[in-house]
C-alpha positions in Angstrom: 60.3 -11.9 82.7 62.6 -8.9 84.1 65.2 -9.9 87.0 62.9 -8.9 89.7 60.0 -11.2 88.6 62.4 -13.7 88.2 63.7 -13.4 91.5 60.1 -13.7 92.8 59.4 -16.7 90.9 62.5 -18.6 92.0 62.0 -17.6 95.5 58.4 -18.9 95.2 60.2 -22.4 93.7 57.8 -22.2 90.6 61.4 -22.0 88.2 62.5 -25.4 87.0 65.8 -24.1 86.0 67.9 -21.8 84.7 69.4 -22.1 81.4 72.4 -19.9 80.1 72.1 -20.2 76.2 75.4 -19.1 74.2 74.7 -17.5 71.1 77.1 -17.9 68.1 79.6 -18.6 71.1 80.0 -14.7 71.9 76.9 -13.5 73.4 74.5 -15.3 76.5 71.0 -15.4 76.7 69.6 -16.7 80.0 66.0 -18.3 80.3 64.0 -19.7 83.4 62.1 -23.0 82.7 58.7 -22.9 84.4 56.2 -25.4 83.8 57.6 -26.8 80.3 57.9 -22.6 78.8 61.0 -20.6 78.4 61.1 -17.3 79.7 63.9 -15.2 78.6 65.3 -12.6 81.0 64.5 -8.9 79.5 66.2 -5.8 80.5 64.0 -2.5 82.0 62.9 -1.9 78.0 61.6 -5.3 77.7 64.8 -6.6 75.1 66.2 -9.9 76.0 69.0 -9.1 78.2 72.6 -10.0 77.0 75.1 -11.8 79.3 79.0 -11.8 78.3 79.6 -15.0 80.3 78.8 -17.7 83.0 80.3 -15.3 85.4 78.4 -12.6 84.3 75.5 -14.7 85.0 76.5 -15.8 88.3 76.8 -11.9 88.8 73.6 -11.3 87.7 71.7 -13.9 89.8 74.0 -13.9 93.0 71.0 -12.6 95.3 69.2 -15.6 93.9 68.1 -18.6 95.4 70.1 -21.8 94.7 68.7 -23.1 91.1 69.2 -25.4 88.6 71.7 -23.8 86.3 72.4 -25.3 82.7 74.5 -23.8 80.2 73.6 -24.8 76.7 75.6 -24.6 73.1 73.5 -25.4 69.8 75.0 -28.4 67.6 77.5 -26.8 65.7 76.6 -29.2 62.8 73.0 -27.7 62.8 74.2 -24.3 63.3 76.4 -24.8 60.2 73.2 -26.1 57.9 70.6 -23.2 59.7 68.3 -25.9 61.6 66.9 -24.8 64.6 66.6 -27.2 67.0 66.0 -27.5 71.0 68.5 -30.0 71.1 72.2 -29.4 71.8 75.1 -29.5 74.3 73.4 -28.9 78.1 76.0 -28.9 80.7 75.0 -28.9 84.3 77.3 -25.9 86.3 77.1 -25.0 89.8 74.9 -22.0 90.4 77.7 -20.1 92.5 81.5 -19.7 91.7 84.0 -21.6 93.7 
């Protein structure tokens, strides 16, 4: 899903939440959760868009309606063991910076 599609779904009230997922603590990937499915944000070339920080995500989403917004970090233990899991640390954050 690209940014324009995500915005249209958000305006229509179809996005349950947005999750900003930390990848190796350096890169973030934004996913929209809709009806139990995850839809990563993609760039104009169809590649998964990488964001630099929470503030970068807020900048990208500045014109969007207010949505439930979380930052997610994988469990350090699971990363060290090579396990992939949906569990981890999920922290609600404000959609707009203060």
